[in-house]
N, C-alpha and C positions, 0 to 999 in steps of 0.2 A: 984267350979263353977258347976252349975247344968248341967245336960245332955241336956236340951233344949238350953241353951246358946251355948254350944259347937257345937251343930248341926247347928245353925244359922251362926256361924263364918266360919264353913267349907263350907257352901254353898256360902258365900260371896267370899271366896278364889277361889273356882271353877269358879264363874262368872267373876272375874277379870282376871283369866288366859285365859278364853275363849275370853274375849274382846281383850286381848293382841294379841292372835293368829289371831283373825279376822283383826286387824289393820295391822299386819305384812303381811298377805296375800293380802290385798288390796294394800299395798305399793308396794310389788314386782310385782303385776299384772300391775299396772300403769307404772312402769319402763320398763317392757317388751314391752308394746304397743308403748311407745315413741321410743324405739330403733328400732322397726319395721318400723315406719313411716319415720325415718331419715336414712334408709339403702341405699345401692348402687343403687337400682332401682330408687329411688326417685331422687337421685343426677344425674343419667344418663338422666332422662327425663327433669330435670330442665335445663340441659346444652343446648339442642336443642331449648327449649323455649326462652332462653336468646339470642341464635344465631338468631332465627327467628325474635325476636324483633328488633335486630340491623340490619337485612338484608335490609329493605327499605331505611334506611339512607345510607347504602353502595351503593345501586343501584343508588340512586339519585345523589351521588357524582361521580360515575364512568361514568354516561351518558348512552345514548341509546345503545351503542355498548356492554356494560356490560350485557344488558338484553338478548342478543342472546346466547342460550346455545351452548357449544362446543361439547356436546355429540351427536353423529350421531343418536342415538335412539330418543333423544328429537327432532332432526331436522325432522326425518321421521314422528314423531307423530304430529308435529305441523300442523295445518290446512293450506291448500293452500290459498293464498290471493284471494279474490273475484275480478273478472275482471268486470269492469264497462263499458258497451258498450253504447255509445251514438249514436242516430240516426243522419244521416247526415242532415245538414241544407237544407231546400228546396231551389231550384234554384230560383233566382229572376225572376219575370215575367216582361218582357219588355212592357212598355206602350207607347213607342215612336210612333209606327205605329198604326193608327186607324184601326179597323176591316173593311174589305171590304165587300160590299154588294154582295150576290150571284147573279150570272147571272140568268135572267128569264129562266125558263124551257119551252121547247117546248114539248107539250104532243102529242104523236102519238098513235092512237088506231086503232085496226083492226075491221072489221065488225064482229058482233056476229055470233057464229056458227049456230044459228037458223034463220039467215036472209034468206029471200025468194030469190031464184035465179030468174034471169030474162031470159026468154026464147026468142029466136029469131024466126023469121018467115021463117027460112031456112029449107025447108023440106029435111031431110037427107036421104041418101040411106042406105040400109043394108050393113053390112061389106062384105058379100059374093056376092054382086052384081058385075057381071063382067063389067057392064057399069058405075060403080061408080068412075072410075079414067081415066084421060086422061092427057098427058103432058101439063102443063100450057104454055110451050113455043110455043104451037100451036097458042096461041093468038097473037103472034108477026107477024103472017102472015097477020093480018088485020092492018089497019091504025089507029084504035082506040080501046082502052080498057076502059070499063065503070065499075065503082065499086059502089056498094050500101051498106051502112054501117048501122048496127043495134045496138044491145045491146053491152055493154062493162063495163069498170070500170074506176074509177078515183083514182089516187095515189097522195097523198100530197095536197089535197085541203085545202086551208087556210081559217080558220074561226077564226077571231081574232088573238090570240096568239097561236092557236093550229093548228095542221095538222091532217087531217083525211084520212083514207084509206077505201073506200067503193065500193061496187058493185052496180049494178042496174042502171047505167047511160044509156041513150039512145041517139044515135046520132041525133043531131038537125039540121045538115047541109043537103044539098041536095046531088045529085049524084056527084061523082068526076070522071072526064074524063081525060084519058091520050092519047094525040095525039102523035103518034110516029114520031120522027124527023129523023128516019132512024136507023135501027139496027146497022149499021156500026158505027155511031156516038155514039150510046149508050145513047141517050138522048130522053126525052119526054117533052111535054108541058102539065102541069096540069092546069085544069080550074075547077072552082066551085064557091061557095060563098066566099065573101071577108074574112069571119071569118075562113072558112075551109082552104083556101089557104094561109091565112096570108098576103094578099095583097089587097090594095084598088081596084085594077083592077080585082081581082079574078083570076089571072093567075100567074104561076110560072114555072120555068124550073127545072127538076129533072133528075137524072141519072137512067139508066137501067142496071141491072146486072142479069145474069142467073147463077144458081148453080144447076147443073144437069138438071132436067126438070122443075124447079121452076123459077119464075120471082120475082125480087126485084126492087122496085122503091124507091129511097132514095135521100135525099138532104136537104139543109137548105132552109126554106121558107123565104120570104122577112121580116117577123117580127122576125126572129131569131129562130123559132121553127125547131127542127130537126125531120124529119118524115121518117119512113120506112114502106113500104107496101109490104107484101109477099103474092104471089098468089100460092096456093097449087095445086097439081094434083087432089085432091079429088073433086067430083062433087056432087051437090044435085040432086033431082029428076027432076029439070028443066034444067039440064046440065050446071049449073053455077059453076064456080070454087070457092071453099071456100078460103077466104082471111082474113088476119089480118092486121090492121093498128095501128102502135104504134107511139105516138107523145110525144116528150120531149118538153113540152110547154115553151114558153118564155112570159108568161102572168102574170097577177096579181092575178089570182084566184087559179090555180093549177099548179103542176109540170109535171104531166104525165097522159096520157090517153091511153087506148087500146080498140079498137072496133073490133067486129067480123062482117064480111059481105061476100059478094060474088062479083066476077068480071067475066065479060063475054065480 
């Protein structure tokens, strides 16, 4: 055999031996990988997966009570149930009674602050005048007392459905005369116009009262009006006593009037 042939055979043997060794290495490497994948760790994880797969069926068979955990830690961690609050139902509105109409209002207004005052023709004395005062009861020494009225005000004058309070009224009647019927009896006879006295005859009887040194005539007039006249000690420059007449009217136009005047 020639040298070249021997060299070729030797190379073929070495190639076959290398191939055999490569096959053995691949075989043993595959066996080791399979043993790793089927070890205890895989078997342990496979067990819980099987148990979890069968857990829903067990819970459905045990009912709702089996779903409540017995571990206190689980109970504490569980969220609290949500409380649903519902608003109370509105009270029914009764429609049995029909709404009542409000009563008509009576409007009362006062005179504006910038209203012009009404002046009287009473000439007043100065406050430091020594002759500016004299007891009104001295008038009772005469048989007659005459009173003259001027400016005043009206309270509760009716205008339609409203009532008004205003100043600036002026007495439209004539003089009013008190004839004394005797101081012991405490009465006087009042005469004047029919409207002022509240009598068709223009005459009425009133009472006399004295408080200190002042004089008061008072009484009910025939038409139902209550009247009070007060005569003060103060005098004007004509030596007439300042007086006030207040009337609680019983008429269809107003409820009350008050006039300022003088008596002598």
